[in-house]
N, C-alpha and C positions, 0 to 999 in steps of 0.2 A: 539608350536609357540614361536619364539624368534626374536626380531628385536630391532634396536635402531634408534632413530631419534632426531631431535632438539626439545627441550622443547617448544620453541616458535611456531614451526610448529604444534606440537601436541595440544598445548593450543588453537591456532587459529582454528584448525579442530574441536575440541570439542565444541568450542563456535559456530561454523557454524552449526553443526548438532544438537546442544542443543536446537535450536529454534523448532525442530520437536518432542522433547521428550514430551510424555504425562504427564500432571500434575494430572488430576483427571481421573482415569480409573479403569475398573473392570478387566483389563488385566495387571498385574504388570510388565510383561516383557517389555511392551512398555515404562516403565520408565528407561530402560536400553539402552545402546549404544552398537551396534554390532562392534567389532573390528576384522578385518580379513586381511589376506595378499593376494594380487592379482597381478600377473604379476610383482613381484619384488617391489611393492609399498604397503603402508599401507592404508587400506580402512576402513572408519568409516561411520556407518549408524544409523539413528534414525527415528522413525515413531510414530505418534499417530493414525494411521490407516486412517487418512484423508489426511495427507501429509507425504512424506518421503523425507529426505535429505541425500544424500550420497556425501562424499568428499574423495579425495585421497591426500596423502602426500608422499614425498620421504623419503627414509631411507635405512638402511642396513638390509635386511631380511635374516636371517640365517635358520630359520625353518618355514614352512608354518603352518597355523592353523586359528582357529576363536574361539571367545568367546563373550558373552555379560556380561556387568558389569553395576552397577548402574551409570547412567550418571552424576548425580549431584555430587556424592561423587568423582568420577574420575576427573571430571572437576575442582572441588575445590582443590583437591590435586595437580594436575598437575600445576594449576595456582600458587600454593604456592612454586613450585620448582624454583631454580635458572636457568638462561639461560645456555644452553649447551646440551650435549648429555644426553639422557634418554634411559635406556634399559628396555624393557618389556619382561618378560618371562612367558609363560603359565605354571601354576602348576596344577597337576592332583588331588592331595590329600592334602588338599581340593581343589576343582576346583576354579581357580581364576587366578590372574596375580600378579607377583612380579614386582614392579616398582623401578628402582634404578637410582639415579642421583649422582652427585659428592658429595653431602652433605646430602642426605636423601634417605631413602628407605621405601616402604610401600607395603602392600598386600591388594588387593581388591578381595573379593569373587564374583563369578559370576555363570552363567549357560551356558550350551552348546549353541553354535552358531546355532545349528540346530533347537533350539526351538524358535528362533526369527521369527516374522511374515515375510512371504515372501513379498518382495517389488516388485510390478508389474514392468515389463519391457514394455516400449512403443516403439516398433520397427516399427509398421505399422500405417499408418494414413496420415493426411495432415501435411507435413513438412513445417515449416515457419522459417523466420529469421528476426530479427529486431535489430537495433542498440541499444547497451546497454544504452546509454545516452537518446535516444528517448523513450525507454521503461520505464526507471526510471522516466522521466518527466511525461509520461502518467499516471503511477501509482500514483505519487504524487498529480496530479491534479484530480484524479478520485476516488480512493479507499475510501477516507474519507466520500464520499457521500452515500456509501452503508449502508443499514440497519444493525444494530447490534443485533436486536431481531429476533428470528427464527419464528415469527408468519407467515411470508410470506418468505419461504426459498429462493425464486428466488431473492428477494431484498437484500439478504446478499451477493450476487455475483455481478460480473461485466460482462456485456454482451460484448463479443468481436465479431465483425463482420469483416470478411476478404473479400475483393473483389479487384482483380487486384493487384496493389502494395500498397494498402492502408488498414490500420487497424483502426477501430473505436471502442473506448471503451466507455461504458455508465454505470453509476451507479445512482441509485435512492432509496430513502427510504420513499417515499410517501409525503415528504415535500420539497424536493429539487432534482435536477437532474443535473448531470455533464456529459458532452460529450466531448471527445477529440479524434481527428483524428491524425494519424501519418503515415509515410511512412515505408513500409517494405524494407528489404535489397534486396529482390527479389520478383517478382510477382508470384501469384498463378494461376493455370489454371482455377479453378472453385471456386465460392464463398463458404464460410463456416462460421459458427457461433457457439458459445458455451458460457456457463455461468461459469466463473471461480470464486471460492470463493474469496471474498475480502481479507480474512485472508491469503490466499495463495499468493496473489499479494504483500501484505505488507511484508511477509517473503522474497519473491523474491526481493523486493526493497532493503532490507538490504544486499542482496548478490551482487547486481549489482554495477559495478564500473562506473566511469565517463569517461572511455575510449571509444574509437571508435569501439571496437570489436562488432561483432554481437552475439546476443543470439539465439541459435537454439532451436526451440520448436516444438513439435509434438502433434497433437490432434488425438486421436484414431477415427477410422471410426465410431464407435458406440457413439462417443462424451460422453464417460463416464470417460476418464482420459486425462491428459495433462502432458507432461514432458518438463521441461526447462533445457537446457544443457548449462552451463557456463564452464569457464576454471576450471578444476578439481572439479567441483560441478555439481550434478544433483538434481533436485527437481521434484518429481512426486506427482500429486495431483488428487483427485477425482473431477469431474465436477458436477455442480448442474443441475438436471433435472427439466424441467418445461418451461412454456412460460413467457418470460420477457415482460413487458409492451411495447407497441408501443411508444417509447419515443419521436419519431419525432413529434408526434401529441401534445406533451406537450410543445414544444418550440414555444413561440409567434413569429408570422411572421412579426410583425410590432410593432410600439410604438408611443405614443403621446408625450412623453418627453424623451430626451436623455441627461443625465447629465454626464459631464466629469470632474473628480476631481483628485487631487493628491493622490496617493495610501497611502502615509505615513499619510497625514492629515486625510483622511477618516478612516484609521485603528485606529488612536489614538482617534478620536471622537467616533467611535463605541465602542471601549474598555472602554472609560470613561463612556459612557451612560450605558454600560452593567453592570457596578458596581451597578447602581441604579436599573437596570432592573432585577437583581437577585431576588428582592422582588416584582417584578411586572410581573411575568410570563415570564420574559426574553424578553419582548417586547421593541423594539427600534423604535421610530417614526421618519420619515423622511419627511420634508416639503421642497419642491423645488420651488424656484421662479426664473423666468427668469430676466435678467438684462434689463434696459431700452434700447430699439432700438439695441438689439444685444450685449449690454454691459455685464460686468461680473454679473453673477447671484449669488444666495445664496442657500446653503443647510443647513438647520437647523436640527440638530439631537438631539433628546430629549428622556428622559425616566423618569418615575416616579413610585413610589410605595406609596400608600396613607398613610401608617403608618411610612414611613422611610424618604422620601424626593424626590427631583427631580433634574434633570440636563438638561441643554441646551447648546449645542455647535453650533457655526456657522462657516462655511468654505466657501470660494469663490469657484465658480464652473462655468464652461461653460455650459449653458443650451440651448438646442434646443427644441422648442415646447412650450407647455403650462405649467402652474403651476400644481404641482402634490403633492399629499399627499399619503403616504403609510407606512405601518409598517411591520417590519420583526423580526424574532428571531435574537437577537444580536449574539448568538453563530454561527448560520448559516452564517451570514455575516462575522464574524471574521474568520471562517474556510476557506472560499473561498479567502478572501483577503490575507491570509497568504501564499497561494501557487501560486499567480499570477506571481510573479517575474518581474513585470514591475513598472515604476514610476508613471503611470497614469492608471486610471480604468474608465470604462463607466458603468453607471447604466441606463437601459432602462425600463421605466414604462408606463403603459397605464391607468389603473384605480386603485383605492385603493383595489379593490377585484380581480385584475388580477395579474398573476405571474410577478415578476421582473426578469430582465436578467442582469447578470454581465459579462463583457467582458474585457480582458486586452487591453490596448491602447498603441500604439507606440508614441514616442515623437512628431511625425509629425501629430498626431491626427488620424491616420488610425488604424485599428484593428491590434494589435500586433500579434495575433494568430487567423487566420480565422477558425482554426479547434478546437477552444475551446469555449464552451459556458456553463454558469452555470445559472440554473433557480431556483428561490426560490419562494415558495408559500408565500403570504402575511398573516399577522395576522390581525384579525378583531378587530378594536378598535373604540371608540367614540371620534370624534375630537371636 
């Protein structure tokens, strides 16, 4: 194997596949990257056996071949090289690659490409397409709400439901629920659903651009694997098996108080209170009072820790309905407020023991995103 390519292209490709390199593993070869030539291009692949990322770059291929080498070592070395042409040559004794640039050369030992785990091909199944920008927005607003502990594996994933030309994504960790709907680039003939690991979607989000191109993806008929196909990049992932909770039953169908406030003010007040809440189980208290005869109401946000201190902040709010008191995890509120992307937010509450609902609001007071809802379970406190 002998080829040459630009250092910046090789460096970018190594960074792309590096996200799939195993860190802790009983199979050392999964800490390697597979370098191969294919149809006149250079192909790089990495896998941790749960996800696999493959990318292709252009270059001048003189001799075909393949090899696997330690991913971190190669990535660090290539990143240190100056921009310009880099030549890579396969050496047989010892097995490895010789890397030569205008100012430096190095040798990295490796193993045969035939020993690298086989990356599944997803050729058959339900083919879907969604705009890159729409998919990135959905992942940003959903994936953080998935569970990070494996005690209930299905909750570490994101439920994706497809019907007609609409995709609905949902994530929950037992304390919060995020649901986001978005349009597909083309409709599907029959409904389908699967549970995609949230880790997979976070890696996919890093690969997505803000452009208008569509992302093609295929879910196998057995619903055990999914493949996302971007320009010059493919990501294959295992799917999570199991029954995801019926999340639609968790979304309140009404409210007794709807409070509309500025996102910036609300976020600052929550973050300030969270400083004190760190020593008080992370609890932030919210007291909402309507204004006189439909006038401007108030939202009082407070937190206290008995042995440290307390904080109280007051912001103006538009309040529909009755007075309300409720407490939430400051972290959960901060998480959702950081992804809304609007200037105004609505908080819908019923009782102090009922879930609260956060929604983005447009400047005219209407819901900015009818397809996004975030539900947070309350914390129980003594008022």
